[in-house]
N, C-alpha and C positions, 0 to 999 in steps of 0.2 A: 352814139351812146343813148341819146335821148329819143331818137326817132324809132329805135328798135323796140318793138313791143315785147315786154317781158313774157317769158313762157309761163303759162298758168300751171300751178301745181295740180290742177284738176285734170290736165291732159294725160299725165301718166296714170292717174286713177281710171280715166276713161279707157285708156289703152289696156290696162289690166282687166277691166270689165269685158272688153272685146275678146281678150284672150280666153277668159273663163267661158264666155258664151260659145266660142268656137270649139273649145275642148269638150265642153258639156254636150253640145250638139253632136259633134263627131263621135265622141265616146259612146253616147246613147245609141246612135244609129248602128255602130259596129256591134254593140251588145245585142241590139234588136236582131240584126242579121244573123249573128251567131246563134242566138237562142232559137229563133224560128227555124234555122237550118237543122238544129239538133232535135227540136221537138216535132217538127213537121217537114222532114226532108222532101225537097221537090223531086228527087229522083237520083239517078246515078251521077256521080261526079266524073268529069267536070261539065258534061253536056247540059245537064238539067240546071246548072247554075249560071248559064249564059243568058241571064235576063237583066233588065235594067235595075231591078232591085239589088242584085248582088254587084253589078257594075258600080252602083252608087257607093257601096261599101268600099270598093277599091279607090274610088275618088276621095272618100273621107280619109283613107289611110294616107294618100298623097297629101291631102290638105293638112292633116295633123303633123306630118313630117315637115312640110313647108313652114308651118307655124313654129315648130320647134327649132328648125335650122335658121329661119329668118324672122325672128320675133318683131323686128323693127319694120318689116314690110308686111305687117298683118293685113292691111287693107288690100294690098295686091293679092295676097293669098286668098282673101275672101272673094275678091272679084273673080279670080281664077276658079274658085270653087263653084260659084254660081254660074259661070260660063259653061262648066262641065255638067253640073247637076241639072240645070234647066232642061236641056234637050232629053236627058235621061228621064226626068219626070214626065215629059210629054210622051216619050216612048212607052213608059210604064202605064200611063193613062190609056194610050191606044191599045195596048195589050189587054188591059183589064176590060175596057169597053168591048173589044172584039170577042173576048171570052165570056162576057156577061158576069164578071166578078164584082163582088161588093168592094167599094172603094175605101173602106174604113182605114186600112193601113196607109194607102197613098195620101188620103186627105189629112191624116194625122201628121205625117211627116212634111207634107206641104205646108200645113199650118205652123209646124215648128220652124221650118225655114223662113216662112213669112214673118214670124215673130222675131227672129234673129237678124234678118236682113237689114232693117233700118239702123239697128245698133252697130252692126259690124261694118256696113258699107257707108253709113251716113244716111240721113233721111232722103236725100234726092236719089242717089244711086240705089239705095235699098228699096225705095218705093218703085223705082223703074223695074228692078229685078222681080218684085212681087207681081207687078202688072204683067210682065212678060210670062211668068209662070201661069197666072190665071187666064191670060189671053190664049195661051197655047192649049190649056186644058179645055177651055170653052170651044176652041176650034175643033178639038178632037170630038167633043160631044156633038157638035153640029155636023161634022163630016163622017163620023163613025156610024156603025150599024145602029138601028133603032133600039132603044132601051125600054124595058118595062117601066110602068109608072113608079114602082117601088125603087128600082135602081136609079131612075132619073131623079127621084126625090132625094136619094142618098147622095148622089153627086152634087145636086144643088145645095143640099144642106152642108156638105163638106166644103164647097166653094164659098158659101156665105160665112161659115165659121173661119175659114182661112182669111177671107177679106176683112172680117171684123178684128181678128188678132193682128193682122198686118196694119190695119188702120190705127189700132191702139198703140202698137209699137212705133209707128210713124210719128204720131203725136208726141209720144214720150221722147223719141230721138230729136225731134224739132225743139222740144222744150230744153233738153240737155244742151243742144248746140247753141240755142239762144242765150241760155244762162252762162255758158262758157264764153261766148263772145262778149257779153256784158261784163263778166268778171275780168277778162283780159283788158277791156277798155278802161275799166275802173283802176286796174293795177297799173296800166300805162299812165293814166292821169296822176295817180299817186306818186309813181316813180318820177314823172316829169316835175311834179311840184317840189320834190326834194332837191332838185338841182338848179343851180344858177344858169339861166338861159345863155348868158354870154360866155362864161368861162367853163361851163360843164363840170364844175366841182359842186359839192354840197352847198345849198343855200344856207343863210344864217339860221333859220328856224330848224332845219334838219341837223345842222352842226350842233346847235344847242341841245337838241334832243339826244344826239349821239354822245355828246359830252356827259350828260347826266347818266346815260346808260353805262358808259365806260367808268364813270366814277363809282356807281353802285357795284359794278363788277370788280373793280380794283379793291373796294372796301371789303366785299364779301370773300374774295379769293386772296386778299393780302398780296396783290401783285402791283408792281409800279405802274405809274401812268404819268406821262409828261405832255405838256402843251407848248407849242411854239407859235408865237405871234410873229407874223412876217409882214413887212410893209415895204412897198416898192419905193426906192429913194427918188425924190424929186419928180414924182409922177405928175403933179400939177403943171410943172414946166413942160412936160411932154404934151399934155393936152393944150396948153397955151401956145406952144410953138408949132406943133405939128397937126393939131386938130384932134377932135374926139375919135374919128375913125382909127388914127394911129394909136391913140390911147387904148382903144378897145383891142387892137392887135397885140399890144404889149401885155394887157391883162390876160388875154387868151394864151399867149406864149409863156408867160411866167407860170400860170396855173398848170399848163401842160408839163413844164419842167418840174414843178413841185410834185405833181401827181406821179410822174415817172420815177422820181428819186425815192419816194416813200413806198412805192408799190411792194417791194420785197420785204418791208419791215412790218406790214400790216397796218400802216398809218392811214389816217383819213385827212383829206384836205377839204376845207370849206372856205367859201368867201365870206369874210366877216363884215365887210362893208367898204365901199370905195376901192382903194388899192390895198386893203389889208386882207390877209388870209390867216386862218387858224389851222394849224396842223396838230392833230391828236396822235399821240404815239403810245398806244397801250403796250405794256410789257417792258418799257424802257425807263430806267431811272435817269436822273439828271445827267450824269457823265455820258452815258450812251446817247441820250437825246441831244446833248450839246454837240457831240461828234456828228450826229446825223444832221443837225441844223447847219453845221459848217459845210457839209456836203450839199445841202440845199442852197446855201449862199453861193458856193462855187458853181453849182449848176445854173443858177440864174445869171451869173456874171460871165460864164464861160464864153459865150458867143453873143453877138448882137441879137436882139429880139425885134422882129419886124424891121430890121435894118438899123436899129438904134442901140447904143450901148446902155445897158440896164443893170442896176445893182439893187440889192435889197438888204435891209437891216432886220435882224431876227432876235427875239427875246425868248428865253427858255425858262420854264417853271415846271416843278414836279409836284405831284399830289402828296400831301402830308397827312396821312391818317392818324387818329380816327376823326379828328374834329374839323378837318379841312372841308371847304365848300367850293362849288364851281366858281362863284364870284371871287373868292379869295385867290383861287388858282389863276384865274384870268387876270386879276389885278397884278399879281406878281409877274405874269408873262408880259403885261403892258409895261410895268416898271422896267423890266429887263430890256424891252424893246426901246423905250425912250433913253435908257442908258447907252444902248448901242448907237442911237442917233446922236446923242450928245458927244460920243467919243469919235465922231467923224463919219458915221454911216458905213454901209457895206461891211458890217461887223455882226458877230454873234455874242450876245451877253447872257 
């Protein structure tokens, strides 16, 4: 419970951003392919359309279908997209170099892919994908037919623009990833600070904070709220006779049983100090809270804890609006607890 890092609410937001980026890129390319085919048809269908430019449109159709059918596997869909698109970009670059064509369309979409890659795949994989694209295009320029100075300048300019956009996107992705990691670490530390390290229930400070929040909610919504003070009977004798390790096991076992018993009622369990626990029961008036406290008592005493017979005494008090306070509520729960102890322990008052 304490070692698991809580999921950051920023991760779903990042996932949605990746979805939007993929849909925008894929939709824009499909629109580009359709518009250019209508305005400047390459020739008779289907033969004239058997080029990397239109094969990439087919890949984007598959990618968008994958994103729609498997939204939780978006990164895998993105990896698959780049695995298919990268060699097609190389083939298109070779075709354009061989025919002496201006690379404006190719470099435009290469830059778009380079801008999306670090966001979609993460900075490491995205950076590697962009480097693979640029390296392949560079190899095409080196091994392909000689280019005129004007065409070579256009290719170099397009490559530099693609690299600049990719670098900017890489830096932004690294910043997002770093901030997300820091946010999750801070959330984990805050979460750990709210819990008692021994019993794994709320610590006293967190219990006090939740008590005040529940009191405000009960007052505003005019709903009942009860508190149960629980004390392990003769706990000092357990420590004196069996040692502190046995006492720690008893505390852990009792806390687990309390937590398990109140789980379905929306109750909260906190360690109040030593062998005392405070159970908050929002939505329960005193009769219902008393009945639940009796179930807590029975759960503690049902079977030995750490091999030792253990019982607990419990005191129940309920919020009395409008003038009641947290201190007054706790004082009444304490009084009920001591009444249970005076009546012979292993009781609910």
